[in-house]
C-alpha positions as CSV (number, residue, x, y, z in Angstrom):
1,M,8.6,55.3,36.1
2,S,5.9,53.7,34.0
3,C,5.4,53.9,30.3
4,P,1.9,52.5,29.4
5,H,1.2,54.5,26.3
6,I,4.8,54.3,24.9
7,W,4.7,50.5,25.4
8,K,1.3,50.1,23.8
9,D,2.2,52.1,20.7
10,A,5.7,50.6,20.4
11,L,4.1,47.1,20.5
12,S,1.4,48.0,17.9
13,G,3.9,49.8,15.7
14,K,2.0,53.1,15.9
15,L,4.6,55.0,17.9
16,N,6.2,58.0,16.1
17,E,8.3,60.9,17.1
18,V,5.4,63.2,17.8
19,T,3.5,60.9,20.1
20,L,6.7,59.7,21.8
21,K,7.5,63.3,22.8
22,E,4.0,63.9,24.0
23,Y,4.1,60.8,26.2
24,M,7.5,61.8,27.6
25,R,6.3,65.3,28.4
26,S,3.4,63.8,30.3
27,G,6.0,62.0,32.5
28,E,6.3,58.5,30.9
29,D,9.8,57.0,30.9
30,I,11.1,55.8,27.5
31,N,13.1,53.2,29.4
32,G,10.3,52.2,31.7
33,R,9.5,48.5,32.4
34,A,6.1,47.4,31.1
35,T,5.8,43.7,31.8
36,A,6.5,41.0,34.3
37,R,9.7,40.2,32.4
38,S,10.8,43.8,32.7
39,Y,10.8,44.6,29.0
40,T,11.2,48.1,27.9
41,P,9.4,49.7,24.9
42,L,12.5,49.2,22.8
43,M,12.4,45.4,23.5
44,G,8.7,45.3,22.7
45,A,9.2,47.0,19.4
46,I,12.1,44.6,18.6
47,L,10.1,41.5,19.4
48,K,7.3,42.7,17.1
49,G,9.8,43.6,14.3
50,H,8.8,47.3,14.1
51,E,11.9,48.7,12.5
52,K,10.7,52.3,12.4
53,V,9.6,52.3,16.0
54,V,13.0,51.0,17.0
55,Q,14.7,53.8,15.2
56,V,12.4,56.4,16.8
57,L,13.2,55.0,20.3
58,L,16.9,54.9,19.7
59,D,16.9,58.5,18.3
60,H,15.5,59.6,21.6
61,E,18.0,57.9,23.8
62,A,16.3,54.6,24.5
63,R,19.0,52.5,26.2
64,V,20.2,49.3,24.6
65,D,21.9,47.7,27.5
66,I,19.0,47.6,30.0
67,R,18.5,44.1,31.2
68,A,15.2,42.3,31.4
69,E,14.2,40.1,34.3
70,D,16.2,37.2,32.9
71,D,19.2,39.5,32.0
72,S,18.5,39.5,28.2
73,T,19.0,42.7,26.4
74,A,17.7,44.4,23.3
75,L,20.5,42.9,21.1
76,W,19.9,39.5,22.5
77,L,16.2,39.6,21.8
78,A,16.9,41.0,18.3
79,T,19.1,38.0,17.5
80,S,16.5,35.6,19.0
81,T,13.4,36.9,17.1
82,S,13.1,36.3,13.4
83,T,11.3,39.1,11.6
84,K,11.7,40.5,8.1
85,H,13.5,43.5,9.6
86,S,15.9,41.6,11.8
87,S,19.1,42.7,9.9
88,S,18.1,46.3,10.0
89,I,17.2,46.3,13.6
90,V,20.4,44.6,14.7
91,E,22.3,47.2,12.6
92,Q,20.6,50.0,14.4
93,L,21.4,48.5,17.8
94,L,25.1,48.0,16.8
95,R,25.5,51.7,16.2
96,K,24.8,52.2,19.9
97,R,27.7,49.9,20.9
98,P,25.8,47.4,23.0
99,D,27.2,44.4,25.0
100,L,27.9,41.8,22.3
101,N,28.4,38.9,24.7
102,V,25.5,39.2,27.1
103,V,24.0,35.9,28.3
104,P,20.7,35.6,30.0
105,R,20.5,33.8,33.4
106,K,18.2,31.1,32.1
107,G,18.0,29.0,29.0
108,T,20.7,27.8,26.6
109,G,23.4,30.2,27.7
110,N,23.8,31.5,24.1
111,T,25.3,34.8,23.3
112,P,23.7,37.1,20.7
113,L,26.2,35.6,18.1
114,M,25.1,32.1,19.0
115,Q,21.4,33.1,18.7
116,A,22.0,34.6,15.3
117,I,23.4,31.3,14.2
118,V,20.8,29.0,15.7
119,Q,17.6,31.0,15.6
120,L,18.1,33.5,12.7
121,K,20.5,31.5,10.6
122,N,21.4,34.9,9.1
123,E,25.0,35.1,7.8
124,K,24.7,38.9,7.4
125,I,24.0,39.4,11.1
126,V,26.6,36.8,12.1
127,S,29.3,38.6,10.1
128,R,28.4,42.0,11.5
129,L,28.6,40.7,15.1
130,V,32.0,39.2,14.3
131,D,33.2,42.4,12.8
132,E,32.1,44.4,15.8
133,G,34.1,42.1,18.1
134,A,31.7,39.4,19.3
135,N,33.6,36.7,21.3
136,L,34.0,33.5,19.2
137,E,35.5,31.4,22.0
138,M,32.7,31.7,24.6
139,T,30.7,28.5,25.2
140,N,27.0,28.1,26.1
141,S,25.5,25.8,28.7
142,E,26.2,22.8,26.6
143,K,29.9,23.8,26.2
144,K,29.5,24.7,22.5
145,T,31.1,27.6,20.8
146,A,29.6,29.7,18.0
147,K,31.8,27.7,15.5
148,E,30.5,24.4,16.8
149,L,26.9,25.6,16.6
150,A,27.5,26.7,13.0
151,A,29.1,23.4,12.0
152,A,26.1,21.6,13.3
153,Q,23.9,23.6,10.9
154,F,25.8,22.3,7.9
155,N,25.5,25.8,6.4
156,S,28.6,26.9,4.5
157,R,27.4,30.6,4.6
158,L,27.2,30.6,8.4
159,L,30.7,29.1,8.7
160,Y,32.0,31.6,6.2
161,A,30.4,34.4,8.1
162,L,32.4,33.5,11.2
163,L,35.8,34.3,9.4
164,P,37.4,37.7,10.0
165,A,36.4,40.3,7.4
166,E,39.7,40.3,5.6
167,Q,39.6,36.5,5.2
168,R,36.0,36.6,3.9
169,A,37.1,39.0,1.3
170,S,40.1,37.1,0.1
171,K,39.0,33.5,0.5
172,R,35.3,33.5,-0.4
173,A,35.5,31.5,-3.6
174,S,38.0,28.9,-2.4
175,V,36.3,28.5,1.0
176,M,32.9,27.8,-0.7
177,Q,34.4,25.4,-3.2
178,N,36.3,23.4,-0.5
179,F,33.3,23.4,1.8
180,R,31.0,22.1,-0.8
181,A,33.5,19.3,-1.4
182,F,33.7,18.8,2.3
183,I,30.0,18.6,2.8
184,S,29.7,15.8,0.2
185,H,31.7,13.6,2.5
186,I,29.5,14.0,5.5
187,I,28.6,10.4,6.6
188,W,26.9,10.7,10.0
189,V,24.7,12.9,12.2
190,V,24.1,11.4,15.6
191,N,22.1,12.6,18.6
192,T,23.3,12.1,22.1
193,A,21.6,12.9,25.4
194,A,22.7,15.0,28.3
195,G,21.2,14.8,31.7
196,E,17.6,13.7,32.0
197,G,17.2,12.9,28.3
198,M,17.9,16.5,27.2
199,G,18.7,16.1,23.5
200,I,21.7,17.8,22.0
201,M,23.0,17.6,18.5
202,R,26.5,16.5,17.9
203,A,27.7,16.5,14.3
204,V,30.3,13.8,13.5
205,L,31.9,14.7,10.2
206,G,34.2,12.3,8.3
207,I,36.5,12.8,5.4
208,S,37.7,9.8,3.5
209,G,41.5,9.4,3.6
210,R,42.4,12.3,5.8
211,R,41.1,14.7,8.5
212,A,39.0,17.7,7.3
213,I,40.9,19.7,9.8
214,D,44.1,19.4,7.9
215,D,42.7,21.6,5.1
216,P,43.8,25.1,5.9
217,L,40.8,26.7,4.4
218,L,38.5,24.6,6.7
219,N,40.8,25.0,9.8
220,N,39.0,28.1,11.0
221,L,35.6,26.8,10.2
222,V,35.2,23.3,11.6
223,P,36.1,22.5,15.3
224,K,38.5,19.6,15.7
225,E,36.3,17.8,18.1
226,L,33.6,17.5,15.5
227,V,35.8,15.9,12.9
228,I,36.8,12.2,12.7
229,T,37.9,10.0,9.8
230,R,35.7,7.4,8.2
231,E,37.9,4.7,9.7
232,E,37.6,6.1,13.2
233,L,33.8,6.4,12.8
234,N,33.4,2.8,11.6
235,H,35.6,1.5,14.4
236,S,33.7,3.3,17.1
237,T,30.1,3.0,15.9
238,G,29.8,0.5,13.0
239,A,28.8,1.4,9.5
240,G,27.4,4.9,9.1
241,E,23.9,5.7,8.1
242,P,22.6,8.6,5.9
243,P,20.6,11.4,7.5
244,A,16.8,11.3,7.5
245,K,15.1,12.1,4.2
246,S,12.4,14.8,3.9
247,M,8.8,13.5,3.9
248,E,8.6,14.2,0.1
249,D,11.4,11.7,-0.5
250,C,10.2,9.0,2.0
251,M,9.2,5.8,0.2
252,T,9.9,2.9,2.6
253,F,9.2,2.2,6.3
254,A,12.9,2.9,7.1
255,D,12.7,6.3,5.4
256,F,9.6,7.3,7.4
257,E,11.2,5.9,10.5
258,K,14.2,8.1,10.2
259,S,12.0,11.2,9.5
260,V,10.0,10.4,12.7
261,L,13.2,10.2,14.8
262,D,14.3,13.5,13.2
263,I,11.0,15.1,14.3
264,V,11.4,13.8,17.8
265,D,14.9,15.2,18.0
266,T,14.1,18.5,16.4
267,M,11.2,19.1,18.8
268,G,13.3,18.0,21.9
269,L,11.0,15.2,22.7
270,N,13.6,12.4,23.1
271,R,12.8,12.0,26.8
272,F,9.3,10.9,26.0
273,F,10.0,8.7,22.9
274,P,13.1,6.5,23.0
275,Q,14.4,5.5,19.6
276,N,12.7,2.0,19.6
277,S,9.5,3.0,21.4
278,D,6.3,1.2,20.4
279,K,4.6,4.6,19.8
280,L,7.1,5.7,17.2
281,Q,6.7,2.3,15.4
282,R,3.0,2.8,15.3
283,L,3.4,6.4,14.1
284,T,5.7,5.2,11.3
285,H,3.2,2.6,10.2
286,G,0.5,5.3,10.2
287,L,2.6,7.6,8.0
288,V,3.3,4.8,5.5
289,N,-0.4,4.0,5.3
290,F,-1.6,7.6,5.2
291,R,0.8,8.4,2.4
292,K,-1.3,6.2,0.1
293,S,-4.5,8.1,1.0
294,N,-6.4,10.8,-1.0
295,S,-6.7,13.0,2.1
296,N,-6.5,16.8,1.6
297,L,-3.7,16.7,4.2
298,N,-1.6,14.3,2.3
299,T,1.3,16.5,1.3
300,P,5.0,16.3,2.4
301,E,4.6,19.5,4.5
302,N,1.4,18.4,6.1
303,L,2.7,14.9,6.8
304,R,5.4,16.3,9.1
305,G,2.8,18.5,10.8
306,L,0.5,15.6,11.3
307,A,3.3,13.4,12.6
308,T,4.3,16.1,15.1
309,L,0.7,16.6,16.2
310,S,0.3,12.9,16.8
311,L,3.1,12.9,19.3
312,Y,1.2,15.4,21.6
313,K,-1.6,14.9,24.0
314,T,-4.2,17.4,23.0
315,I,-6.1,19.1,25.8
316,I,-9.1,21.4,25.0
317,L,-10.5,23.8,27.6
318,C,-14.0,24.5,26.2
319,D,-16.4,27.4,26.9
320,D,-19.7,26.3,28.3
321,S,-20.9,29.7,29.5
322,G,-24.4,30.9,28.9
323,S,-23.4,33.2,26.0
324,M,-22.6,30.1,24.0
325,C,-26.3,29.8,23.1
326,A,-25.9,32.9,20.9
327,N,-25.3,32.6,17.2
328,T,-21.7,32.7,16.0
329,T,-22.4,35.8,13.9
330,A,-25.4,38.1,13.1
331,N,-25.7,36.4,9.7
332,S,-25.3,32.8,11.0
333,S,-28.0,30.4,12.1
334,I,-25.6,28.1,14.0
335,T,-25.0,28.7,17.7
336,R,-21.6,29.0,19.2
337,I,-21.9,25.8,21.2
338,K,-22.7,23.9,18.0
339,S,-19.8,25.5,16.3
340,Q,-17.5,24.6,19.2
341,N,-18.7,21.0,19.1
342,N,-17.9,20.9,15.3
343,I,-14.4,22.2,16.0
344,I,-13.8,19.7,18.9
345,G,-14.9,16.8,16.8
346,R,-12.6,17.8,13.9
347,I,-9.7,18.2,16.3
348,A,-10.3,14.7,17.8
349,D,-10.4,13.3,14.2
350,M,-7.2,15.0,13.1
351,T,-5.1,14.1,16.1
352,S,-5.9,10.5,15.7
353,I,-5.7,10.2,11.9
354,L,-2.3,8.5,11.9
355,M,-2.8,6.4,15.0
356,P,-6.5,5.7,15.6
357,D,-5.8,3.5,18.6
358,D,-3.5,6.0,20.3
359,G,-5.5,9.1,19.6
360,G,-8.4,10.9,21.3
361,I,-8.4,14.3,23.1
362,Y,-8.8,15.4,26.6
363,V,-11.8,17.7,27.1
364,R,-12.4,20.1,30.0
365,F,-14.9,22.9,30.6
366,L,-15.0,26.3,32.2
367,N,-17.9,25.5,34.5
368,R,-18.5,21.8,34.5
369,R,-16.3,19.4,36.4
370,V,-15.9,16.6,33.9
371,N,-12.8,14.7,32.9
372,W,-13.2,13.3,29.4
373,E,-10.1,11.4,28.5
374,R,-8.8,10.2,25.1
375,M,-12.2,10.9,23.4
376,S,-12.7,10.0,19.8
377,K,-14.9,12.0,17.5
378,D,-17.7,9.4,17.7
379,E,-17.5,9.3,21.5
380,L,-17.6,13.1,21.7
381,F,-20.6,13.3,19.4
382,H,-23.1,12.0,22.0
383,K,-21.5,13.7,25.0
384,L,-21.2,17.1,23.5
385,D,-24.8,17.1,22.2
386,I,-26.2,17.2,25.8
387,I,-24.1,20.1,27.1
388,D,-26.4,22.9,28.1
389,P,-24.5,26.2,28.2
390,D,-24.8,28.1,31.5
391,G,-22.9,30.3,33.8
392,G,-20.1,32.9,33.3
393,T,-16.6,32.8,31.9
394,P,-14.2,32.0,34.8
395,L,-11.4,31.5,32.3
396,G,-8.4,32.1,34.7
397,A,-9.7,29.9,37.5
398,A,-10.8,27.1,35.1
399,F,-7.4,27.3,33.3
400,K,-5.6,26.8,36.6
401,R,-8.0,24.1,38.0
402,E,-8.6,22.1,34.8
403,V,-5.3,22.4,33.0
404,V,-2.2,23.9,34.6
405,D,-2.5,22.2,38.0
406,P,-3.5,18.7,37.0
407,F,-1.4,18.3,33.8
408,V,1.7,20.4,34.7
409,A,2.1,21.9,38.1
410,S,1.2,18.8,40.3
411,T,3.6,16.6,38.4
412,I,6.5,19.0,38.5
413,E,5.9,19.9,42.1
414,A,5.9,16.2,43.0
415,G,9.3,15.9,41.5
416,K,8.1,13.8,38.6
417,Q,8.5,14.0,34.9
418,L,5.6,15.0,32.6
419,D,4.3,11.8,30.9
420,S,3.8,13.4,27.5
421,P,4.2,16.6,25.5
422,Y,1.0,18.6,25.5
423,L,-0.9,20.8,23.1
424,I,-3.3,22.9,25.2
425,C,-6.1,24.6,23.3
426,V,-8.2,27.2,25.1
427,V,-11.5,28.4,23.6
428,T,-13.7,31.3,24.7
429,D,-16.6,33.2,23.2
430,G,-16.3,36.3,25.3
431,A,-14.2,38.3,27.7
432,P,-13.4,36.5,30.9
433,N,-15.3,37.5,34.1
434,R,-14.0,40.5,36.0
435,G,-10.4,39.9,37.0
436,E,-10.2,36.5,35.3
437,D,-8.2,37.8,32.4
438,Q,-5.4,38.7,34.7
439,V,-5.7,35.3,36.5
440,F,-5.4,33.6,33.1
441,I,-2.3,35.6,32.1
442,Q,-0.7,34.9,35.5
443,E,-1.4,31.2,35.3
444,L,0.0,31.0,31.8
445,K,3.1,32.8,32.8
446,R,3.4,30.5,35.8
447,C,3.1,27.4,33.7
448,L,5.7,28.8,31.2
449,M,8.1,29.7,34.0
450,M,7.7,26.3,35.7
451,L,8.5,24.5,32.4
452,E,11.5,26.6,31.8
453,D,12.9,26.3,35.3
454,N,12.6,22.5,35.1
455,G,14.4,22.1,31.9
456,Y,11.6,21.5,29.5
457,G,12.3,22.8,26.0
458,D,10.4,25.3,23.9
459,R,8.0,22.8,22.4
460,V,7.3,20.3,25.1
461,V,4.1,22.1,26.0
462,S,2.5,24.4,23.4
463,F,-0.6,26.5,23.6
464,V,-3.3,27.7,21.1
465,I,-5.7,30.4,22.5
466,S,-8.7,31.2,20.3
467,R,-12.2,32.5,20.2
468,I,-15.6,31.3,19.0
469,G,-18.1,33.8,17.6
470,D,-17.7,37.5,16.9
471,D,-18.2,39.0,20.3
472,R,-16.2,42.2,20.5
473,S,-15.2,41.7,24.1
474,A,-13.6,38.4,23.2
475,D,-11.8,40.1,20.3
476,R,-10.4,42.7,22.7
477,F,-9.2,40.0,25.1
478,I,-7.5,38.0,22.3
479,T,-5.9,41.1,20.9
480,Q,-4.6,42.0,24.4
481,L,-3.0,38.6,24.7
482,D,-1.5,38.7,21.2
483,D,0.0,42.1,21.9
484,M,1.9,40.8,24.9
485,A,5.5,40.4,23.7
486,E,6.7,38.3,26.5
487,F,4.9,35.1,25.3
488,P,7.2,32.8,23.3
489,D,6.4,31.2,20.0
490,M,5.0,28.1,21.7
491,V,2.0,30.3,22.7
492,Y,-0.1,30.9,19.6
493,V,-2.9,33.5,19.9
494,C,-5.3,33.1,17.0
495,R,-6.9,36.5,16.4
496,D,-9.4,35.2,13.9
497,Q,-12.5,33.2,14.9
498,I,-11.4,29.6,15.1
499,D,-15.0,28.6,13.9
500,E,-14.9,31.1,10.9
501,G,-16.5,29.5,7.9
502,I,-18.6,26.9,9.7
503,G,-22.2,26.6,8.6
504,G,-24.3,28.4,6.0
505,E,-22.3,29.5,3.0
506,G,-19.1,28.9,4.8
507,L,-15.9,27.1,3.8
508,S,-15.8,23.6,2.4
509,D,-15.0,20.7,4.6
510,A,-11.5,20.4,3.0
511,A,-10.9,24.2,3.6
512,L,-12.0,24.0,7.2
513,E,-9.8,21.0,7.8
514,M,-6.8,22.8,6.4
515,R,-7.5,25.9,8.3
516,L,-7.8,24.1,11.6
517,F,-4.7,22.0,10.9
518,E,-2.7,25.2,10.3
519,I,-4.0,26.7,13.6
520,L,-3.1,23.6,15.6
521,T,0.3,23.1,14.2
522,T,1.4,26.8,14.3
523,P,2.9,26.7,17.8
524,L,4.5,23.3,17.1
525,L,6.2,24.2,13.8
526,K,6.8,27.9,14.2
């Protein structure tokens, strides 16, 4: 049975006991499936972090062990989605005695406990799962246990949370003291590769003079295979190196180089950028030079975002429909096409700021068949100025033809590897033509599934979907997309106008630059 109204209200956070009963009396199923991924209303409320809606659904017998299309359950999703109510939602689910060790068919092979460690990093949830009987010996697709995943986080609280409740109560002070001493002796973190360049993190921890595993207080915390002595480490790998510094502490070329390598590993981009690649060297030089500039973006946090953005090929699918001749708002004198041109130029400038010779964006249109490759801001200035908006908004067909097929599908279907990570930006000023909204959604899902099925991580291809102007139909379309819980974090739907503040008495150039930077980097750094 279907549940359209229950699903919609659960997702928006508006569902309450009264409306739920009304919908159920009208024949809707509280456990109905509402999306292509077979999510239930309970799952939707969990993904959006609506604590009160979760409680209402559970009070009316929403089932916690229903499996989605990929075999994930409500608990698995709750431990995989960070919201301010994560702890409370997990607690509500635990009262219903869910399967604690469920593993989806695709992905990392992590259990809910592993997800709580890796995704939430929440020691309270970890300890509650342990207390309820979560299996500590299960391994994921990389043959890692929960203890090994926690050790790789270098987080004493997570390791402490994995102890049985009685040991946590009696040994808290001594465990923390010994762990802090233990952490002070960490001398190496090294990345290894598995399969076709799939990066995995292996922490190699050394204690001077003796094995850490010999300490009884750490025996339950640190897996033996992760611990070697300093002598063993130096014998097998040579002298150790310290971990990468944060951008704030980077002063030398070597400091920035380590930070760049850390970004590549964190984003899972090792397959594209080997450690000694020329591009990483150029990016490091760019960071060193930019650190001396007076740019509004020159802060430690923004430097990491800029470096990450520079690793991606940026593709923009632009709207060239007839409605782009209209003004952006009723009070603005600037047209939507001019506003879009301004945005495109700024993106081209921002993506090449660290590596001018490597930068440039890829531009495609809804109606025109043009392939503008690696375009700089100056090159775009003349080309964009002659674009004459005309035609409708075939968003789905254009997305398939201009983006998904040439950049992703054709490569994967030919058995080849993608040549680069991509940041794909989609801009529209109105609702798609009839039926094109569903085509767009289907193509986006197809692209995501293709990437997942072929072993590409969460950040190899990311998306920004946005709107130009204040058209109400565009706002409804964007809202519809943002309310679809099955899209992962690498799909960022920007509800606000991407061109807000351009022209007239709008934002300053510095404020516009910062706002656009935050929009572009949200799916990369989220």
